[in-house]
C-alpha positions as CSV (number, residue, x, y, z in Angstrom):
1,M,17.4,-52.1,5.2
2,T,20.2,-49.5,5.7
3,T,21.0,-47.4,2.7
4,S,24.4,-46.0,1.7
5,P,25.8,-42.8,0.1
6,N,26.1,-42.8,-3.7
7,Q,29.9,-42.9,-3.4
8,V,31.0,-46.4,-2.3
9,Y,34.5,-46.9,-1.1
10,P,35.1,-50.4,0.3
11,V,38.6,-49.8,1.7
12,I,39.1,-46.6,3.7
13,W,42.1,-45.5,5.8
14,H,40.7,-43.8,8.9
15,N,42.0,-43.0,12.3
16,N,45.2,-45.1,11.8
17,S,43.2,-48.2,10.8
18,V,41.3,-49.6,7.8
19,S,37.6,-49.4,7.6
20,L,36.1,-52.2,5.3
21,I,32.5,-52.3,4.2
22,D,31.4,-55.7,5.4
23,Q,30.2,-57.2,2.1
24,T,29.0,-60.4,3.8
25,R,26.2,-58.3,5.4
26,L,25.0,-56.6,2.3
27,P,22.3,-55.8,1.1
28,N,20.5,-56.0,4.4
29,E,23.0,-54.2,6.5
30,Y,25.5,-51.5,5.4
31,S,28.2,-51.6,8.1
32,F,32.0,-51.4,8.5
33,V,34.6,-53.6,10.1
34,E,37.7,-51.8,11.6
35,I,41.0,-53.5,10.9
36,S,44.1,-52.6,12.8
37,R,46.2,-55.8,12.5
38,S,47.6,-57.7,9.5
39,E,46.2,-61.0,10.8
40,D,42.7,-59.5,10.9
41,M,43.2,-58.2,7.3
42,A,44.1,-61.6,6.1
43,E,41.0,-63.1,7.7
44,A,38.8,-60.3,6.2
45,I,40.2,-61.2,2.7
46,K,39.8,-64.9,3.2
47,T,36.2,-64.7,4.5
48,M,35.3,-62.2,1.8
49,I,34.4,-59.3,4.0
50,V,36.4,-57.5,1.3
51,R,36.3,-59.1,-2.1
52,G,37.0,-58.3,-5.8
53,A,40.5,-58.5,-7.2
54,P,41.4,-54.8,-7.2
55,A,39.8,-54.2,-3.7
56,I,41.7,-57.2,-2.4
57,G,44.9,-55.7,-3.7
58,V,44.2,-52.4,-1.9
59,A,43.3,-54.2,1.3
60,A,46.5,-56.3,1.1
61,A,48.6,-53.2,0.6
62,Y,47.2,-51.7,3.8
63,G,47.6,-55.2,5.5
64,I,51.3,-55.1,4.7
65,Y,51.6,-51.7,6.4
66,L,49.6,-52.9,9.4
67,G,52.0,-55.8,9.7
68,A,55.0,-53.5,9.4
69,R,53.6,-51.3,12.1
70,E,53.5,-54.3,14.5
71,I,57.2,-55.2,14.0
72,E,59.2,-54.0,16.9
73,T,62.8,-53.8,15.8
74,S,65.1,-51.1,14.5
75,D,67.3,-53.6,12.7
76,R,66.6,-53.3,8.9
77,T,67.4,-57.0,8.1
78,Q,65.2,-58.3,10.9
79,F,62.4,-56.0,9.9
80,L,62.5,-57.1,6.3
81,D,62.5,-60.8,7.3
82,K,59.5,-60.3,9.5
83,L,57.7,-58.3,6.8
84,A,58.2,-61.2,4.4
85,K,56.2,-63.4,6.8
86,V,53.4,-60.9,6.9
87,A,53.4,-60.9,3.1
88,Q,53.2,-64.7,3.0
89,L,50.2,-64.7,5.3
90,L,48.4,-62.3,3.1
91,R,49.4,-64.2,-0.1
92,S,47.8,-67.4,1.2
93,T,44.3,-65.9,1.5
94,R,43.0,-65.9,-2.2
95,P,45.2,-67.7,-4.7
96,T,43.4,-66.6,-8.0
97,A,43.3,-62.8,-7.6
98,V,46.5,-61.6,-9.1
99,N,46.1,-58.0,-7.8
100,L,46.7,-59.4,-4.4
101,F,50.2,-60.6,-5.3
102,W,50.9,-57.5,-7.4
103,A,50.1,-55.2,-4.5
104,I,52.1,-57.2,-2.0
105,S,55.1,-57.3,-4.4
106,K,54.9,-53.5,-4.8
107,M,54.8,-53.0,-1.1
108,L,57.8,-55.3,-0.5
109,K,59.7,-53.5,-3.2
110,T,59.0,-50.2,-1.5
111,A,60.4,-51.6,1.8
112,E,63.5,-52.9,0.1
113,E,64.3,-49.7,-1.8
114,T,63.5,-47.2,1.0
115,L,66.6,-45.8,2.5
116,G,66.8,-44.6,6.1
117,T,65.5,-46.1,9.4
118,V,62.9,-48.7,9.9
119,E,60.5,-45.9,10.8
120,D,61.2,-44.3,7.5
121,I,60.3,-47.6,5.7
122,K,57.0,-47.8,7.7
123,H,56.1,-44.3,6.7
124,Q,56.8,-45.0,3.0
125,L,54.8,-48.2,3.1
126,L,51.7,-46.3,4.2
127,Q,52.2,-43.7,1.5
128,T,52.5,-46.5,-1.1
129,A,49.3,-48.1,0.2
130,H,47.6,-44.8,-0.2
131,A,48.9,-44.4,-3.7
132,I,47.7,-47.9,-4.7
133,N,44.2,-47.0,-3.4
134,A,44.1,-43.7,-5.3
135,E,45.5,-45.1,-8.5
136,D,43.0,-47.9,-8.6
137,L,40.1,-45.4,-8.3
138,Q,41.5,-43.4,-11.2
139,T,42.1,-46.6,-13.2
140,C,38.5,-47.6,-12.8
141,Q,37.2,-44.3,-14.0
142,A,39.4,-44.6,-17.1
143,I,38.2,-48.2,-17.7
144,G,34.6,-47.0,-17.5
145,D,35.2,-44.3,-20.2
146,H,37.2,-46.6,-22.5
147,G,34.5,-49.2,-22.0
148,L,31.9,-46.7,-23.1
149,A,33.8,-46.1,-26.3
150,A,34.0,-49.9,-26.9
151,L,30.3,-50.6,-26.5
152,P,28.1,-51.3,-29.6
153,T,26.9,-48.1,-31.2
154,T,23.5,-49.6,-31.8
155,P,21.0,-49.5,-30.4
156,E,21.5,-46.0,-29.0
157,K,20.4,-47.2,-25.5
158,L,21.8,-50.5,-24.4
159,T,20.9,-53.3,-22.0
160,I,24.0,-54.8,-20.4
161,L,24.3,-58.1,-18.6
162,T,27.0,-58.5,-16.0
163,H,28.1,-61.4,-13.7
164,C,29.2,-61.4,-10.1
165,N,30.2,-58.0,-8.8
166,A,32.9,-55.9,-10.5
167,G,31.7,-52.6,-9.1
168,A,32.8,-50.1,-6.6
169,L,32.6,-52.7,-3.9
170,A,35.2,-54.8,-5.8
171,T,37.7,-52.0,-6.4
172,A,38.8,-48.8,-4.7
173,G,35.6,-47.3,-6.0
174,Y,33.6,-46.8,-9.3
175,G,34.3,-50.4,-10.5
176,T,35.6,-52.2,-13.6
177,A,32.6,-53.9,-15.3
178,L,30.2,-51.6,-13.4
179,G,32.5,-48.7,-14.1
180,V,31.6,-49.3,-17.8
181,V,27.9,-49.4,-16.7
182,R,28.2,-46.2,-14.7
183,S,29.9,-44.4,-17.6
184,A,27.1,-45.6,-20.0
185,W,24.4,-44.5,-17.6
186,R,26.1,-41.1,-17.2
187,E,26.1,-40.5,-20.9
188,G,22.5,-41.7,-21.5
189,R,23.5,-44.9,-23.3
190,L,22.1,-47.4,-20.8
191,T,18.5,-48.6,-20.4
192,R,19.0,-51.3,-17.9
193,V,21.4,-53.7,-16.2
194,F,20.7,-57.4,-16.0
195,A,22.6,-58.9,-13.1
196,D,23.2,-62.6,-12.8
197,E,22.6,-63.7,-9.2
198,T,26.0,-65.5,-9.3
199,R,25.7,-68.7,-7.3
200,P,26.8,-69.8,-4.9
201,R,27.6,-66.6,-2.9
202,L,25.0,-64.4,-4.8
203,Q,27.3,-61.5,-5.4
204,G,25.2,-60.3,-8.3
205,A,21.9,-60.5,-6.5
206,K,23.3,-59.0,-3.3
207,L,26.0,-56.6,-4.3
208,T,25.6,-55.6,-8.0
209,A,21.9,-55.0,-7.5
210,W,22.6,-53.1,-4.3
211,E,25.0,-50.8,-6.0
212,C,22.7,-50.1,-8.9
213,V,19.8,-49.4,-6.6
214,Q,21.9,-46.9,-4.6
215,E,22.5,-44.9,-7.8
216,G,19.1,-45.3,-9.4
217,I,20.3,-47.4,-12.3
218,P,17.5,-49.8,-13.4
219,V,18.5,-53.3,-12.6
220,T,16.9,-56.7,-13.2
221,V,18.2,-59.7,-11.2
222,I,18.1,-63.1,-13.0
223,T,19.2,-66.5,-12.0
224,D,22.4,-67.7,-13.7
225,N,20.6,-70.2,-15.9
226,M,18.3,-67.6,-17.3
227,A,21.1,-65.7,-19.2
228,A,20.9,-67.6,-22.5
229,H,17.1,-67.3,-22.5
230,C,17.3,-63.6,-22.1
231,M,19.8,-63.4,-25.0
232,Q,17.6,-65.5,-27.2
233,R,14.7,-63.1,-26.5
234,G,16.8,-60.1,-27.6
235,L,17.0,-58.6,-24.1
236,I,20.8,-58.3,-23.9
237,H,22.9,-56.1,-26.2
238,A,26.3,-56.6,-24.5
239,V,27.9,-58.5,-21.7
240,V,30.6,-56.9,-19.4
241,V,32.4,-58.8,-16.7
242,G,35.4,-58.3,-14.5
243,A,38.4,-60.5,-14.0
244,D,40.6,-61.9,-11.3
245,R,43.5,-62.9,-13.5
246,I,44.2,-62.6,-17.2
247,A,46.9,-64.6,-18.9
248,A,49.2,-63.2,-21.6
249,N,47.1,-64.7,-24.4
250,G,43.9,-63.1,-23.0
251,D,42.4,-66.2,-21.3
252,T,40.5,-64.8,-18.3
253,A,39.7,-66.2,-14.9
254,N,36.6,-64.7,-13.4
255,K,33.8,-65.8,-11.1
256,I,32.5,-69.3,-11.8
257,G,29.8,-69.1,-14.4
258,T,31.6,-66.6,-16.6
259,Y,32.8,-69.2,-19.1
260,S,29.2,-70.5,-19.8
261,L,28.0,-66.9,-20.2
262,A,30.7,-66.3,-22.8
263,I,29.7,-69.4,-24.7
264,A,26.1,-68.2,-24.7
265,S,27.1,-64.8,-25.9
266,K,29.1,-66.3,-28.8
267,A,26.1,-68.4,-29.8
268,H,23.9,-65.3,-29.9
269,D,26.4,-63.0,-31.5
270,I,26.5,-60.7,-28.5
271,P,29.8,-58.8,-27.7
272,F,31.5,-60.1,-24.6
273,F,33.8,-57.7,-22.8
274,V,36.2,-58.1,-19.9
275,A,36.9,-55.0,-17.9
276,A,40.0,-55.0,-15.7
277,P,43.1,-53.0,-14.8
278,L,46.4,-53.8,-16.3
279,S,47.6,-55.1,-13.0
280,T,45.2,-58.0,-13.5
281,I,47.1,-59.2,-16.6
282,D,49.7,-61.8,-15.6
283,F,52.2,-61.8,-18.4
284,E,54.2,-64.5,-16.6
285,L,51.4,-67.0,-17.6
286,T,51.2,-67.9,-21.3
287,D,47.6,-69.1,-21.1
288,G,44.7,-69.8,-18.8
289,S,45.6,-73.4,-18.0
290,Q,48.3,-72.0,-15.7
291,I,45.9,-69.9,-13.6
292,P,45.4,-71.4,-10.1
293,I,41.7,-71.9,-9.3
294,E,40.6,-71.4,-5.7
295,E,38.2,-74.0,-4.3
296,R,36.0,-72.9,-1.5
297,H,34.2,-74.8,1.3
298,P,31.1,-76.7,0.1
299,T,28.8,-75.0,2.7
300,E,28.5,-72.2,0.1
301,I,26.7,-74.7,-2.1
302,Y,24.6,-76.7,0.3
303,Q,23.6,-74.1,2.9
304,I,22.1,-70.6,2.8
305,G,21.8,-69.1,6.2
306,D,20.4,-71.8,8.5
307,T,18.7,-73.6,5.6
308,I,20.3,-76.9,4.3
309,L,19.5,-77.3,0.6
310,T,20.8,-80.8,-0.2
311,P,20.5,-84.3,1.1
312,S,23.0,-85.8,3.5
313,G,25.5,-88.0,1.7
314,A,25.8,-85.8,-1.4
315,E,29.3,-84.7,-2.5
316,F,30.3,-81.3,-3.6
317,Y,32.7,-79.4,-6.0
318,N,33.0,-75.7,-5.4
319,P,35.6,-73.9,-7.7
320,A,35.3,-70.2,-7.1
321,F,36.4,-69.3,-10.7
322,D,36.5,-70.6,-14.2
323,V,38.6,-69.6,-17.2
324,T,37.1,-68.1,-20.3
325,P,39.2,-68.7,-23.5
326,A,40.4,-65.6,-25.3
327,N,38.6,-66.6,-28.5
328,L,35.3,-65.9,-26.7
329,I,36.2,-62.4,-25.6
330,T,35.4,-59.4,-27.9
331,A,37.8,-57.1,-26.1
332,I,39.6,-56.6,-22.8
333,I,39.0,-53.0,-21.5
334,T,41.8,-51.5,-19.5
335,E,42.7,-48.1,-18.3
336,N,44.8,-47.6,-21.5
337,G,42.0,-48.6,-23.9
338,A,40.2,-51.7,-25.2
339,F,42.3,-54.4,-26.8
340,A,41.5,-57.6,-28.6
341,P,42.8,-60.5,-26.4
342,G,45.5,-61.3,-29.0
343,D,46.8,-57.8,-29.0
344,L,47.6,-57.7,-25.3
345,A,51.2,-58.9,-25.7
346,K,51.7,-56.7,-28.8
347,S,50.4,-53.5,-27.1
348,K,53.6,-53.1,-25.1
349,I,51.5,-52.1,-22.1
350,Q,53.0,-54.8,-20.0
351,V,52.8,-54.5,-16.2
352,K,55.7,-56.4,-14.7
353,F,55.6,-57.5,-11.0
354,P,58.3,-55.8,-9.0
355,Q,61.3,-58.1,-8.6
């Protein structure tokens, strides 16, 4: 098994192309995929070589630039028309992750507002993509510290359960839910992480556990259906998960299985936190019923590697996300602090998509 450096950055601009950690090969192989075309970036997002809502947003921003670089015209109107087609290709890859749409909108706004030649626009698009990447890293570090302040004060050393992977691999670095874990570990407040394996793609078992092992954070992997048992046994003090889209009322879409985890947390009086950047909050949606839920190919359920798990003739349903109602969430941790779900709209910390 190949190891990685402690600092994990899943999206790196290098030698005029984008280097992506190939997350489909972890934990057995730590390798990179070089992306130099917008079509290849769209495919990398769709096939989950890069995944996690913030990381998808960063990757899409660079994808817009790569597409812009491929456009051979000096006419501004033609350039913007062709850039809009690049944007639509990238938008079509993952419908639930709002950061994807936010980043694309920001890049298109940059193109429309930049004065000068087409080459000037291309240059500014690259600078904006760099800025989105750097800002997300700073955001995650702030989320980690605000999350540390929001965690229960007793016991002194906590055991935290998380679901899927909302770590450095899912962001520009450091992570959202795992950002909270990292901050707690740094300050001596963490005893252990319990990581749900997160069927069907096993992001918890493969990715979250991998990140924790790299940094020496004690981690125990459990199957998804063990979480309530662990809570009943008093093994869990808090649950921290990420998010792919949050509605204005606090309803939160995250990896499938999050909703049942929130129900179990409520039943055992365990605080349930969502950690996500403000860009994940979609104030255009009043509640979670309006969040589009991506459905993925059934092979993720019935096959692992070359092994078929189910009998021929069975049917499958494979939603990638579920929606956790706001009343099950203790607080939503953002880069500007932790808020009760009902206070999101009142906080006046509203991120509007560029028009």
